[in-house]
N, C-alpha and C positions, 0 to 999 in steps of 0.2 A: 222169236217172240213177236206177237202181233202188236199193232199200234195201240190198241185198247189195253193190252197187257202192260206195255211200257208206261202208258199214261197212269194206269192204276198203281203200278209199282212206285213210280215217282211221287204220286199223290200220297200214298201210304207212308213212304219214307219221310216226306215233308211234315205231314200231320203228326206223326208219332214223335218227331223230334222238336217241333215248334210248339205244338199245342199239348201233346201228351195223350194218354190212353182214353181220357174222357172228352175227346174233342167234340163229339156230337152233343153231349149234354151241355158243355160249356157254350157252344155256339147258340143253342136254344136260349140259355140264360142271358146272353148278351144281345143277340140280334132279333129274337122272336118275342121276348118279354115286353109287356106293355110298360108305359111310363115315359115321362119326359127325359130327354137326353141333354147333356151339356151343350151339344153342337147340332144344329139343324142338318137335315139331309142336303146333299148336293153342295156342300161347302168345302173349301180347300183341304181342311184337316182330314176329312173323310176320304177324299180322293187320294191324298198323299199316303195315308197310313194303310190304305187298302191295296196299294200297288206292289207288285213283285220287286220293284226297285228298292223297297225297304230292306231287303236282305243285303244289298250292297251298302245302303246307308247305315244299317246297324253295325256292320263290320267296320266301316270307316269311323263311326262314332266311338267304338271301343278303342281303336288305335289312337284316335285323337285325344280322347279322355285320358289315356294312360300317360300323356306328357306332363300332366300336373303331378309333381312328386307326392303331394299329400293325398290326392284322390287315388293315385296308384298304390300308395301305402295301405289305404283302407281295403282295396281289392286284394292285395297280396297277403295281408294279415288276417282278413276276415272272410274272404270268399274262397270257396272250394271249386273254383272254375275248372281246375284240372281234373278233379275227381267227379264232378257233377256238372259238366258244361251244359248239358241239355236242360237240366233243372233251372239253371240260371237263365237260359234263353227262354224257357217256357214262362218263367215268372215275369220277365220283361215283356214278352209278347202279350201275356194276359193283362198286364197293367195298361199297355197301350190300347188294347182292344176294349177293356172295360171303361177307360176314361174317354175314349173317342166315340164309341158306339153304344156302350151299355146304358141301361137306365141310370138315373142320377144316383140311386142308392148303391148300385154296383160300383160306380165311379168313386163315390165317397169311401166305400169300403176298401177299394184298391189303394187309394191315397193313404188311408189310415194304416193299412198293413205296411206300406213302405216307410211311413214316418215311425212306426213302432220298431221296425228293423234298424233304422238309422240311429235310434237312441242307444243301441248296443254296439255301434260301430265307432270305436274311438281308440286312440293309442298314440304311439310315438313313432314317427317315420325314421328311416335309417340316418337322416341328417340331424336327428335330435329334436325336430319340431313336433309339437303335439298336433293331432288332427282329430276331427269329429265329422262323421258323415252328415250330421245335422247342421254343420256350419253353413250359414247362408251363402258365404263366399264360394265354398266348394260346390254347394248345390247349384249356384249360378253357372259355374264352369261346366258341370256335367250337363246341365240343360242346354247351354249354348253350343257345346260340341255336338250334342245329339241333334238339335234342330238344324244346325248348319249342315250336318251330314245328311239328314233326311232330305233337305232341300237340294243339296248338291246331287244326290243320287237321283232324285225325281227329275231334276232339270235334265240330266243326261240320259236316264234310262226309263223314265216314267212313260206310260202309254198316253197320258193326257197332260202335258206340261202346263204349268201355271203361267198366267200373265203376270206382269209386274204388280198389278193391284192385288191379284190373288196371292202372290208371294207375301205381300204385306199382311193380308188377311190371315194367311196361315200362321205367320209368326205371332200375330195378335191372339189367335185362337190357342196356340200352344202356351201362351202366357197365362191363360186361365189355369191350366194344369200346374204350371210352374209356381204360381202364387199359392195354390192349394198345398204344394209340397214345402213351401217356406222360402221361396225365392223372392226377395224384395225387388220391386220395380224391374221385372224382366222386360226384354225388348218387345216392342209391339209393331215393328216394321223391319224389313230386310236391312235397311240402312242401320237401324239401331242394333240389330244382330251383329253386323260387321263391326260396328264401333265397339261394342262390348267385348267381342272376341279379341279385337286388337289390344284392348286394355290388359289382357292376360298374358300377352306374349313374353313379357319380362319374367314371368313366373314359371315358364315351361322349360323342361329339359328331359333328356332321355336318361332315366335311371336304369340300373341293371334289371330291376323288376319290370319296368316298362318294356325293355328290349326282350326279356324272356316271354312276356305276354304276347308281344308282336310275333315272335317266332312261333309260338304255339298257335295263334290265330291264323297265321298265313301259311305255315309249313307243316304243322303237326296236328291237324284236326282229327278227333276221334271218330272216324268214319270208315265204313267198309270200302274196300278198294273200288267197287263199282260206282260209288258216289263221289269219289275224290276229284275226278275231272270237273264235275259240275261245281263242287265247292271251290276248286282252284280257280275257276273262271270268276266266281263271285269275289274271292279274296283278291285276285289280281285287279279286278275292276275297282274294288274299294281302295287299294293302295294307289291306283292311278288317279283317283279323285282327291287324294290328300294334297294339300298345298306343299310346295317344295320345302318350305321351312320346317315342316313336320316330319319329313322323311329321314333326313340325316341323323337326328337324335335317336331314331328307332332303328337305324342301320337298314333302312329299306331303300331299294335302288330307285334311281331316276333314269328311265330308259325311254325318252320321248318317242323315238321311232317305233320301237317295239310296242309301246302302248297305243300308238296311233293305228298301226297296221294289224295288230293281233289282239292286244288285251281288251281294248274297248269294243271292237266287234264281237269278241267272245262274250263280253258282258251283255251286249244286245241279245245274242243268241240265248244265253242262259235265262235272262229275265223273261224273254218270250216263251221259252220252254216251260218255265214255272207257271205262267199264266195259262198256257195250253193244258198243262197237266191238271191244274186244279179247277179251272172253269167255274170260278166262284161268281155269285150274283154281284151286280155293281155295288160298290161301297162296302163290301165285306172283305176283310183281309184275306189274302190269297191262301194262307195256310189253314183257315178255319172251314 
């Protein structure tokens, strides 16, 4: 198979799974349409969310988010992630693209769709506690785990790492989206992000639902055999970026030497391969 054929195959696989069948139309709606955006060009949020490191960060975020029993109960009871994993990924990718790059109207519609879904996600967790996806406390946890993961992945695998000031600006920019979703007083600096994350530690634990989700995400992806080595490198890189305290509850291994000599270099290779395959314009997400 020629180099161009390999690149085309990889690009097609990525776009079909991350964006869906209407990728070209959706890209025009978000990137070519006129209108003011929530965030100016050449700012940290656009750089971070456009980079291939987001694939590592997204997997890390899902693993970290699962450690909150109430957040995980909502996923286990209301999400069909096993039956429709790519649909969930596409909805998440579209939300990030719409709010980060789309015209203000697209961003507002994306937020409204998420808030409408949250109104229907509520129930009782296996420990007997009620939960609601619209609970500001749970919304805060999901936001913190996501932004911390995106930053961690970009710091390690991003093509253009952020300076300390740019990291603070990134957190402040993501707070705009968090407030729109209903998160009160989200962090606006990297230090604030760390402090708020630390405040959740006493609430986190590995439930059977969380460990099942981790096994699925890391070991059982619904992919053709040809794509599994690439996904395995992404998943390994995501696990390696988790803090030590997050791994034991999910039954994920801590192998410092293996991670240093094999997992992290593999993460470098695969993120570079994704950038090479897609060859997107600057500040346009790699899958679009």
